[in-house]
The first five atom37 places (N, CA, C, CB, O) and aatype in JSON, in Angstrom:
{
  "aatype": [12, 15, 3, 6, 19, 14, 14, 7, 6, 15, 3, 14, 0, 9, 7, 5, 10, 13, 7, 5, 10, 9, 3, 3, 16, 11, 15, 13, 0, 1, 0, 6, 9, 15, 13, 18, 1, 0, 5, 0, 10, 3, 1, 9, 16, 13, 18, 7, 11, 2, 10, 0, 10, 0, 0, 0, 7, 0, 10, 10, 0, 10, 13, 0, 9, 9, 10, 10, 9, 19, 0, 0, 19, 0, 0, 10, 0, 14, 9, 16, 7, 10, 0, 10, 0, 0, 10, 9, 19, 0, 0, 0, 10, 10, 0, 10, 0, 19, 9, 10, 13, 10, 19, 19, 15, 1, 7, 3, 7, 1, 1, 15],
  "atom_mask": [
    [1, 1, 1, 1, 1],
    [1, 1, 1, 1, 1],
    [1, 1, 1, 1, 1],
    [1, 1, 1, 1, 1],
    [1, 1, 1, 1, 1],
    [1, 1, 1, 1, 1],
    [1, 1, 1, 1, 1],
    [1, 1, 1, 0, 1],
    [1, 1, 1, 1, 1],
    [1, 1, 1, 1, 1],
    [1, 1, 1, 1, 1],
    [1, 1, 1, 1, 1],
    [1, 1, 1, 1, 1],
    [1, 1, 1, 1, 1],
    [1, 1, 1, 0, 1],
    [1, 1, 1, 1, 1],
    [1, 1, 1, 1, 1],
    [1, 1, 1, 1, 1],
    [1, 1, 1, 0, 1],
    [1, 1, 1, 1, 1],
    [1, 1, 1, 1, 1],
    [1, 1, 1, 1, 1],
    [1, 1, 1, 1, 1],
    [1, 1, 1, 1, 1],
    [1, 1, 1, 1, 1],
    [1, 1, 1, 1, 1],
    [1, 1, 1, 1, 1],
    [1, 1, 1, 1, 1],
    [1, 1, 1, 1, 1],
    [1, 1, 1, 1, 1],
    [1, 1, 1, 1, 1],
    [1, 1, 1, 1, 1],
    [1, 1, 1, 1, 1],
    [1, 1, 1, 1, 1],
    [1, 1, 1, 1, 1],
    [1, 1, 1, 1, 1],
    [1, 1, 1, 1, 1],
    [1, 1, 1, 1, 1],
    [1, 1, 1, 1, 1],
    [1, 1, 1, 1, 1],
    [1, 1, 1, 1, 1],
    [1, 1, 1, 1, 1],
    [1, 1, 1, 1, 1],
    [1, 1, 1, 1, 1],
    [1, 1, 1, 1, 1],
    [1, 1, 1, 1, 1],
    [1, 1, 1, 1, 1],
    [1, 1, 1, 0, 1],
    [1, 1, 1, 1, 1],
    [1, 1, 1, 1, 1],
    [1, 1, 1, 1, 1],
    [1, 1, 1, 1, 1],
    [1, 1, 1, 1, 1],
    [1, 1, 1, 1, 1],
    [1, 1, 1, 1, 1],
    [1, 1, 1, 1, 1],
    [1, 1, 1, 0, 1],
    [1, 1, 1, 1, 1],
    [1, 1, 1, 1, 1],
    [1, 1, 1, 1, 1],
    [1, 1, 1, 1, 1],
    [1, 1, 1, 1, 1],
    [1, 1, 1, 1, 1],
    [1, 1, 1, 1, 1],
    [1, 1, 1, 1, 1],
    [1, 1, 1, 1, 1],
    [1, 1, 1, 1, 1],
    [1, 1, 1, 1, 1],
    [1, 1, 1, 1, 1],
    [1, 1, 1, 1, 1],
    [1, 1, 1, 1, 1],
    [1, 1, 1, 1, 1],
    [1, 1, 1, 1, 1],
    [1, 1, 1, 1, 1],
    [1, 1, 1, 1, 1],
    [1, 1, 1, 1, 1],
    [1, 1, 1, 1, 1],
    [1, 1, 1, 1, 1],
    [1, 1, 1, 1, 1],
    [1, 1, 1, 1, 1],
    [1, 1, 1, 0, 1],
    [1, 1, 1, 1, 1],
    [1, 1, 1, 1, 1],
    [1, 1, 1, 1, 1],
    [1, 1, 1, 1, 1],
    [1, 1, 1, 1, 1],
    [1, 1, 1, 1, 1],
    [1, 1, 1, 1, 1],
    [1, 1, 1, 1, 1],
    [1, 1, 1, 1, 1],
    [1, 1, 1, 1, 1],
    [1, 1, 1, 1, 1],
    [1, 1, 1, 1, 1],
    [1, 1, 1, 1, 1],
    [1, 1, 1, 1, 1],
    [1, 1, 1, 1, 1],
    [1, 1, 1, 1, 1],
    [1, 1, 1, 1, 1],
    [1, 1, 1, 1, 1],
    [1, 1, 1, 1, 1],
    [1, 1, 1, 1, 1],
    [1, 1, 1, 1, 1],
    [1, 1, 1, 1, 1],
    [1, 1, 1, 1, 1],
    [1, 1, 1, 1, 1],
    [1, 1, 1, 1, 1],
    [1, 1, 1, 0, 1],
    [1, 1, 1, 1, 1],
    [1, 1, 1, 0, 1],
    [1, 1, 1, 1, 1],
    [1, 1, 1, 1, 1],
    [1, 1, 1, 1, 1]
  ],
  "atom_positions": [
    [[50.71, -15.97, -73.49], [50.99, -14.79, -72.73], [51.26, -15.09, -71.27], [49.86, -13.83, -72.86], [51.51, -14.18, -70.49]],
    [[51.22, -16.3, -70.91], [51.47, -16.66, -69.53], [52.96, -16.62, -69.2], [50.92, -18.05, -69.23], [53.34, -16.71, -68.04]],
    [[53.82, -16.48, -70.25], [55.26, -16.43, -70.03], [55.74, -15.03, -69.67], [55.99, -16.92, -71.25], [56.9, -14.87, -69.29]],
    [[54.9, -14.04, -69.79], [55.32, -12.68, -69.52], [55.44, -12.45, -68.02], [54.35, -11.68, -70.13], [54.65, -12.96, -67.22]],
    [[56.46, -11.65, -67.65], [56.66, -11.29, -66.25], [55.85, -10.04, -65.98], [58.18, -11.06, -65.92], [55.91, -9.08, -66.75]],
    [[55.08, -10.04, -64.91], [54.28, -8.85, -64.6], [55.17, -7.63, -64.38], [53.4, -9.09, -63.37], [56.28, -7.77, -63.87]],
    [[54.7, -6.43, -64.75], [55.5, -5.23, -64.54], [55.83, -5.04, -63.06], [54.75, -4.0, -65.07], [55.03, -5.34, -62.18]],
    [[57.07, -4.53, -62.82], [57.5, -4.29, -61.45], [58.28, -5.45, -60.89], [0.0, 0.0, 0.0], [59.05, -5.28, -59.95]],
    [[58.1, -6.61, -61.44], [58.87, -7.76, -60.98], [60.02, -8.0, -61.96], [57.97, -9.03, -60.86], [59.82, -7.99, -63.17]],
    [[61.2, -8.22, -61.43], [62.34, -8.47, -62.31], [62.6, -9.97, -62.38], [63.6, -7.72, -61.82], [62.34, -10.71, -61.43]],
    [[63.11, -10.37, -63.49], [63.42, -11.78, -63.69], [64.74, -12.07, -62.97], [63.51, -12.14, -65.23], [65.76, -11.5, -63.35]],
    [[64.76, -12.91, -61.97], [66.0, -13.17, -61.23], [67.05, -13.86, -62.1], [65.71, -14.02, -59.99], [68.24, -13.77, -61.79]],
    [[66.65, -14.51, -63.14], [67.61, -15.2, -63.99], [68.49, -14.19, -64.74], [66.88, -16.11, -64.99], [69.66, -14.5, -65.0]],
    [[67.99, -13.02, -65.09], [68.78, -12.01, -65.79], [69.92, -11.53, -64.91], [67.89, -10.81, -66.22], [71.06, -11.44, -65.37]],
    [[69.64, -11.24, -63.68], [70.69, -10.8, -62.74], [71.74, -11.87, -62.55], [0.0, 0.0, 0.0], [72.94, -11.58, -62.51]],
    [[71.29, -13.09, -62.43], [72.24, -14.18, -62.27], [73.08, -14.37, -63.54], [71.5, -15.49, -61.93], [74.28, -14.63, -63.46]],
    [[72.44, -14.22, -64.69], [73.18, -14.35, -65.94], [74.23, -13.26, -66.09], [72.21, -14.32, -67.12], [75.35, -13.53, -66.53]],
    [[73.89, -12.03, -65.74], [74.87, -10.96, -65.81], [76.01, -11.18, -64.82], [74.2, -9.61, -65.55], [77.17, -10.92, -65.14]],
    [[75.69, -11.65, -63.64], [76.73, -11.97, -62.64], [77.65, -13.06, -63.14], [0.0, 0.0, 0.0], [78.87, -12.97, -62.98]],
    [[77.06, -14.08, -63.73], [77.88, -15.17, -64.27], [78.72, -14.68, -65.45], [76.98, -16.35, -64.71], [79.87, -15.09, -65.61]],
    [[78.15, -13.8, -66.28], [78.9, -13.23, -67.4], [80.11, -12.44, -66.9], [77.99, -12.32, -68.24], [81.2, -12.56, -67.46]],
    [[79.92, -11.66, -65.86], [81.02, -10.88, -65.29], [82.09, -11.81, -64.72], [80.5, -9.93, -64.19], [83.28, -11.6, -64.95]],
    [[81.66, -12.86, -63.98], [82.62, -13.81, -63.42], [83.39, -14.54, -64.52], [81.9, -14.82, -62.52], [84.6, -14.73, -64.42]],
    [[82.67, -14.96, -65.56], [83.33, -15.66, -66.67], [84.31, -14.74, -67.41], [82.28, -16.2, -67.66], [85.39, -15.17, -67.82]],
    [[83.93, -13.48, -67.56], [84.82, -12.53, -68.21], [86.09, -12.32, -67.39], [84.1, -11.18, -68.43], [87.19, -12.27, -67.94]],
    [[85.95, -12.21, -66.08], [87.11, -12.07, -65.21], [88.0, -13.3, -65.3], [86.68, -11.84, -63.75], [89.23, -13.18, -65.4]],
    [[87.4, -14.47, -65.27], [88.18, -15.71, -65.36], [88.9, -15.8, -66.7], [87.27, -16.94, -65.17], [90.07, -16.2, -66.76]],
    [[88.21, -15.44, -67.77], [88.82, -15.46, -69.1], [90.0, -14.49, -69.16], [87.77, -15.11, -70.18], [91.06, -14.84, -69.68]],
    [[89.81, -13.29, -68.65], [90.89, -12.29, -68.68], [92.09, -12.78, -67.87], [90.38, -10.93, -68.12], [93.23, -12.62, -68.31]],
    [[91.85, -13.38, -66.71], [92.96, -13.9, -65.91], [93.68, -15.03, -66.64], [92.43, -14.41, -64.55], [94.91, -15.1, -66.63]],
    [[92.92, -15.9, -67.28], [93.53, -17.01, -68.02], [94.35, -16.49, -69.19], [92.44, -17.98, -68.52], [95.45, -16.99, -69.45]],
    [[93.84, -15.48, -69.9], [94.58, -14.91, -71.03], [95.87, -14.25, -70.55], [93.71, -13.9, -71.78], [96.92, -14.42, -71.16]],
    [[95.8, -13.5, -69.46], [96.99, -12.85, -68.91], [98.01, -13.9, -68.48], [96.62, -11.95, -67.72], [99.21, -13.74, -68.73]],
    [[97.55, -14.94, -67.84], [98.44, -16.02, -67.42], [99.09, -16.7, -68.62], [97.68, -17.05, -66.58], [100.28, -17.0, -68.6]],
    [[98.3, -16.93, -69.67], [98.83, -17.56, -70.88], [99.9, -16.69, -71.52], [97.7, -17.82, -71.88], [100.97, -17.19, -71.86]],
    [[99.63, -15.41, -71.69], [100.6, -14.52, -72.34], [101.84, -14.31, -71.48], [99.96, -13.19, -72.66], [102.94, -14.12, -72.0]],
    [[101.67, -14.33, -70.17], [102.81, -14.21, -69.27], [103.71, -15.44, -69.42], [102.34, -14.05, -67.79], [104.93, -15.31, -69.51]],
    [[103.1, -16.63, -69.45], [103.88, -17.85, -69.62], [104.56, -17.89, -70.99], [102.99, -19.09, -69.45], [105.7, -18.33, -71.11]],
    [[103.86, -17.43, -72.01], [104.43, -17.4, -73.35], [105.61, -16.44, -73.41], [103.35, -16.99, -74.38], [106.63, -16.76, -74.02]],
    [[105.48, -15.28, -72.79], [106.58, -14.3, -72.78], [107.78, -14.85, -72.0], [106.11, -12.97, -72.16], [108.92, -14.68, -72.44]],
    [[107.54, -15.5, -70.89], [108.63, -16.08, -70.1], [109.35, -17.16, -70.9], [108.09, -16.65, -68.78], [110.57, -17.28, -70.83]],
    [[108.58, -17.96, -71.64], [109.18, -19.0, -72.47], [110.06, -18.38, -73.55], [108.09, -19.87, -73.11], [111.17, -18.87, -73.8]],
    [[109.59, -17.33, -74.19], [110.38, -16.67, -75.23], [111.63, -16.02, -74.65], [109.54, -15.63, -75.96], [112.7, -16.09, -75.25]],
    [[111.5, -15.38, -73.5], [112.65, -14.74, -72.86], [113.71, -15.78, -72.53], [112.22, -13.98, -71.59], [114.9, -15.55, -72.74]],
    [[113.28, -16.91, -72.01], [114.22, -17.98, -71.68], [114.91, -18.49, -72.93], [113.49, -19.13, -70.96], [116.13, -18.67, -72.94]],
    [[114.15, -18.73, -73.99], [114.71, -19.24, -75.24], [115.71, -18.26, -75.83], [113.6, -19.51, -76.26], [116.83, -18.65, -76.15]],
    [[115.32, -17.0, -75.97], [116.21, -16.01, -76.57], [117.39, -15.69, -75.66], [115.45, -14.75, -76.9], [118.47, -15.37, -76.14]],
    [[117.19, -15.76, -74.36], [118.3, -15.52, -73.42], [119.38, -16.57, -73.56], [0.0, 0.0, 0.0], [120.56, -16.26, -73.57]],
    [[118.96, -17.84, -73.67], [119.94, -18.92, -73.85], [120.68, -18.76, -75.18], [119.25, -20.3, -73.78], [121.89, -18.92, -75.25]],
    [[119.93, -18.46, -76.23], [120.56, -18.29, -77.55], [121.51, -17.09, -77.56], [119.49, -18.11, -78.62], [122.57, -17.15, -78.19]],
    [[121.14, -16.02, -76.88], [122.01, -14.86, -76.81], [123.3, -15.2, -76.06], [121.29, -13.7, -76.13], [124.38, -14.76, -76.47]],
    [[123.2, -15.96, -75.0], [124.4, -16.36, -74.25], [125.31, -17.23, -75.12], [124.01, -17.12, -72.96], [126.53, -17.07, -75.09]],
    [[124.72, -18.15, -75.87], [125.53, -19.0, -76.75], [126.18, -18.18, -77.87], [124.66, -20.11, -77.36], [127.34, -18.42, -78.21]],
    [[125.46, -17.22, -78.42], [126.02, -16.37, -79.47], [127.16, -15.52, -78.91], [124.93, -15.47, -80.08], [128.18, -15.33, -79.57]],
    [[127.0, -15.01, -77.7], [128.05, -14.2, -77.08], [129.29, -15.05, -76.82], [127.55, -13.58, -75.76], [130.41, -14.59, -77.03]],
    [[129.1, -16.28, -76.38], [130.25, -17.17, -76.16], [130.95, -17.46, -77.48], [129.79, -18.49, -75.49], [132.18, -17.48, -77.54]],
    [[130.19, -17.7, -78.54], [130.78, -17.93, -79.85], [131.54, -16.72, -80.36], [0.0, 0.0, 0.0], [132.63, -16.86, -80.93]],
    [[130.99, -15.53, -80.16], [131.67, -14.31, -80.6], [132.96, -14.1, -79.82], [130.75, -13.09, -80.42], [133.97, -13.66, -80.38]],
    [[132.94, -14.41, -78.54], [134.15, -14.27, -77.72], [135.24, -15.24, -78.18], [133.82, -14.5, -76.23], [136.41, -14.87, -78.25]],
    [[134.85, -16.48, -78.48], [135.82, -17.44, -78.99], [136.37, -17.02, -80.34], [135.2, -18.83, -79.09], [137.55, -17.21, -80.62]],
    [[135.51, -16.45, -81.19], [135.98, -15.95, -82.5], [136.96, -14.81, -82.31], [134.79, -15.49, -83.37], [137.96, -14.72, -83.03]],
    [[136.7, -13.93, -81.35], [137.62, -12.83, -81.06], [138.98, -13.36, -80.61], [137.03, -11.89, -79.99], [140.02, -12.87, -81.05]],
    [[138.97, -14.36, -79.73], [140.23, -14.96, -79.28], [140.99, -15.57, -80.46], [139.95, -16.03, -78.22], [142.21, -15.46, -80.54]],
    [[140.25, -16.22, -81.37], [140.9, -16.83, -82.54], [141.52, -15.76, -83.43], [139.89, -17.67, -83.34], [142.62, -15.95, -83.96]],
    [[140.84, -14.64, -83.62], [141.37, -13.56, -84.45], [142.62, -12.96, -83.81], [140.31, -12.46, -84.66], [143.61, -12.69, -84.49]],
    [[142.58, -12.77, -82.51], [143.76, -12.24, -81.81], [144.94, -13.21, -81.95], [143.45, -12.0, -80.31], [146.07, -12.79, -82.17]],
    [[144.66, -14.5, -81.83], [145.71, -15.5, -81.97], [146.3, -15.49, -83.39], [145.16, -16.89, -81.62], [147.5, -15.65, -83.56]],
    [[145.44, -15.32, -84.39], [145.93, -15.23, -85.77], [146.8, -14.0, -85.97], [144.75, -15.21, -86.74], [147.8, -14.06, -86.69]],
    [[146.45, -12.9, -85.37], [147.26, -11.68, -85.48], [148.62, -11.88, -84.83], [146.53, -10.48, -84.84], [149.65, -11.5, -85.38]],
    [[148.61, -12.48, -83.65], [149.88, -12.75, -82.96], [150.73, -13.72, -83.78], [149.63, -13.33, -81.54], [151.95, -13.56, -83.87]],
    [[150.08, -14.73, -84.39], [150.82, -15.69, -85.22], [151.41, -15.0, -86.45], [149.91, -16.85, -85.65], [152.52, -15.33, -86.87]],
    [[150.68, -14.05, -87.03], [151.22, -13.32, -88.19], [152.44, -12.5, -87.8], [150.14, -12.4, -88.79], [153.43, -12.46, -88.53]],
    [[152.38, -11.86, -86.65], [153.53, -11.09, -86.17], [154.71, -12.03, -85.9], [153.17, -10.29, -84.88], [155.85, -11.73, -86.25]],
    [[154.43, -13.17, -85.26], [155.49, -14.13, -84.96], [156.1, -14.71, -86.23], [154.96, -15.26, -84.06], [157.3, -15.0, -86.27]],
    [[155.29, -14.89, -87.27], [155.81, -15.43, -88.53], [156.7, -14.41, -89.24], [154.66, -15.85, -89.45], [157.69, -14.79, -89.87]],
    [[156.38, -13.14, -89.14], [157.19, -12.1, -89.79], [158.39, -11.68, -88.97], [156.34, -10.9, -90.08], [159.35, -11.13, -89.52]],
    [[158.36, -11.92, -87.68], [159.42, -11.44, -86.78], [160.81, -11.94, -87.16], [159.11, -11.85, -85.37], [161.75, -11.15, -87.13]],
    [[161.01, -13.21, -87.52], [162.37, -13.64, -87.86], [162.9, -12.97, -89.13], [162.41, -15.14, -88.04], [164.11, -12.83, -89.31]],
    [[162.0, -12.56, -90.01], [162.42, -11.96, -91.28], [162.7, -10.46, -91.12], [161.34, -12.18, -92.37], [163.71, -9.96, -91.6]],
    [[161.81, -9.75, -90.43], [161.9, -8.29, -90.36], [162.23, -7.75, -88.98], [160.62, -7.69, -90.82], [162.52, -6.56, -88.84]],
    [[162.19, -8.56, -87.98], [162.33, -8.09, -86.61], [160.94, -7.9, -86.0], [0.0, 0.0, 0.0], [159.96, -7.7, -86.72]],
    [[160.87, -7.97, -84.7], [159.58, -7.96, -84.01], [158.83, -6.64, -84.2], [159.79, -8.22, -82.54], [157.63, -6.66, -84.47]],
    [[159.51, -5.53, -84.06], [158.83, -4.23, -84.15], [158.29, -3.98, -85.56], [159.8, -3.09, -83.75], [157.15, -3.54, -85.72]],
    [[159.1, -4.26, -86.55], [158.65, -4.05, -87.93], [157.52, -5.02, -88.29], [159.82, -4.2, -88.91], [156.6, -4.66, -89.02]],
    [[157.61, -6.25, -87.8], [156.54, -7.23, -88.06], [155.22, -6.75, -87.46], [156.92, -8.61, -87.48], [154.17, -6.88, -88.09]],
    [[155.28, -6.22, -86.26], [154.06, -5.7, -85.61], [153.5, -4.52, -86.4], [154.36, -5.27, -84.15], [152.29, -4.4, -86.56]],
    [[154.39, -3.64, -86.9], [153.93, -2.5, -87.7], [153.31, -2.95, -89.02], [155.1, -1.55, -87.97], [152.3, -2.39, -89.45]],
    [[153.89, -3.93, -89.66], [153.35, -4.44, -90.92], [151.96, -5.03, -90.71], [154.29, -5.49, -91.54], [151.04, -4.74, -91.47]],
    [[151.81, -5.86, -89.69], [150.51, -6.48, -89.41], [149.49, -5.4, -89.02], [150.63, -7.55, -88.28], [148.34, -5.45, -89.46]],
    [[149.9, -4.44, -88.2], [148.98, -3.37, -87.8], [148.55, -2.54, -89.0], [149.64, -2.47, -86.74], [147.38, -2.17, -89.11]],
    [[149.47, -2.25, -89.9], [149.13, -1.47, -91.1], [148.17, -2.26, -91.99], [150.4, -1.1, -91.88], [147.24, -1.68, -92.56]],
    [[148.4, -3.55, -92.13], [147.5, -4.38, -92.95], [146.1, -4.41, -92.33], [148.06, -5.81, -93.08], [145.1, -4.32, -93.05]],
    [[146.03, -4.55, -91.04], [144.72, -4.56, -90.36], [144.03, -3.21, -90.48], [144.88, -4.94, -88.88], [142.81, -3.14, -90.68]],
    [[144.78, -2.13, -90.35], [144.21, -0.8, -90.49], [143.69, -0.58, -91.91], [145.25, 0.27, -90.14], [142.61, -0.01, -92.1]],
    [[144.45, -1.03, -92.92], [143.99, -0.91, -94.3], [142.7, -1.72, -94.51], [145.08, -1.39, -95.28], [141.78, -1.24, -95.18]],
    [[142.63, -2.91, -93.95], [141.42, -3.72, -94.05], [140.24, -3.02, -93.38], [141.64, -5.1, -93.42], [139.13, -3.03, -93.91]],
    [[140.48, -2.41, -92.22], [139.41, -1.7, -91.51], [138.91, -0.51, -92.33], [139.9, -1.22, -90.13], [137.71, -0.27, -92.39]],
    [[139.81, 0.24, -92.95], [139.42, 1.38, -93.77], [138.61, 0.92, -94.98], [140.65, 2.17, -94.23], [137.61, 1.53, -95.33]],
    [[139.05, -0.16, -95.62], [138.31, -0.69, -96.77], [136.9, -1.11, -96.36], [139.06, -1.88, -97.4], [135.93, -0.79, -97.04]],
    [[136.79, -1.82, -95.25], [135.46, -2.24, -94.77], [134.59, -1.04, -94.43], [135.59, -3.14, -93.54], [133.39, -1.03, -94.73]],
    [[135.17, -0.03, -93.81], [134.42, 1.18, -93.48], [133.91, 1.87, -94.74], [135.28, 2.14, -92.66], [132.76, 2.3, -94.81]],
    [[134.77, 1.97, -95.75], [134.37, 2.61, -97.0], [133.27, 1.83, -97.71], [135.57, 2.77, -97.92], [132.36, 2.43, -98.28]],
    [[133.35, 0.52, -97.68], [132.32, -0.31, -98.31], [130.98, -0.09, -97.6], [132.72, -1.81, -98.27], [129.94, 0.05, -98.24]],
    [[131.02, -0.07, -96.3], [129.78, 0.11, -95.54], [129.23, 1.52, -95.69], [130.01, -0.2, -94.05], [128.02, 1.69, -95.88]],
    [[130.08, 2.52, -95.63], [129.6, 3.9, -95.7], [129.14, 4.28, -97.1], [130.68, 4.86, -95.24], [128.28, 5.15, -97.25]],
    [[129.69, 3.65, -98.11], [129.28, 3.93, -99.48], [127.84, 3.5, -99.67], [130.2, 3.22, -100.5], [127.02, 4.29, -100.12]],
    [[127.53, 2.28, -99.35], [126.17, 1.75, -99.4], [125.46, 2.06, -100.71], [0.0, 0.0, 0.0], [126.03, 2.68, -101.61]],
    [[124.21, 1.63, -100.8], [123.41, 1.91, -102.0], [122.13, 2.67, -101.65], [123.07, 0.6, -102.73], [121.23, 2.77, -102.48]],
    [[122.07, 3.19, -100.44], [120.93, 4.01, -100.07], [119.71, 3.23, -99.57], [0.0, 0.0, 0.0], [118.73, 3.84, -99.14]],
    [[119.77, 1.91, -99.61], [118.63, 1.12, -99.12], [118.67, 1.03, -97.61], [118.61, -0.29, -99.75], [119.73, 0.87, -97.01]],
    [[117.53, 1.12, -97.04], [117.4, 0.95, -95.59], [116.32, -0.07, -95.35], [117.09, 2.3, -94.86], [115.27, -0.06, -96.0]],
    [[116.58, -0.96, -94.39], [115.56, -1.98, -94.1], [114.89, -1.72, -92.79], [116.17, -3.35, -94.09], [114.0, -2.48, -92.39]]
  ]
}
C-alpha cells in the first residue's frame, strides 16, 4: 500500500503522459498528412504525364486520319473530278458515322 498516492496529490507522471500523448498524436497527424500529400502529388505527376502523352498520340492519330481522307480524295480525283471525289469520300465518312452512332445508341442496356 505504499505505492498509493495520498488523496489531493496528483501524480505528475499522468499529466506528462497526457502531454506526450497529445504531442505524439499531433506529430503522427502531421506525418500522415505529409505522406498523403506526397502520395497525391506523385499520382498527379504520373497521371499528368500519361495524359499528356495520350493527348499527343490522339493528336497524331487525328492528323493521320485527316491525311488518309485527303489521300482518298486525291486518289479518286483523277477518275471522278475533285468535287465529286470529295463528295464521295464525305458521303462514305457520313455513312460510317451514322453506322457507328446506331451501334452505340442501340446498346444492350448494360451500364458500368
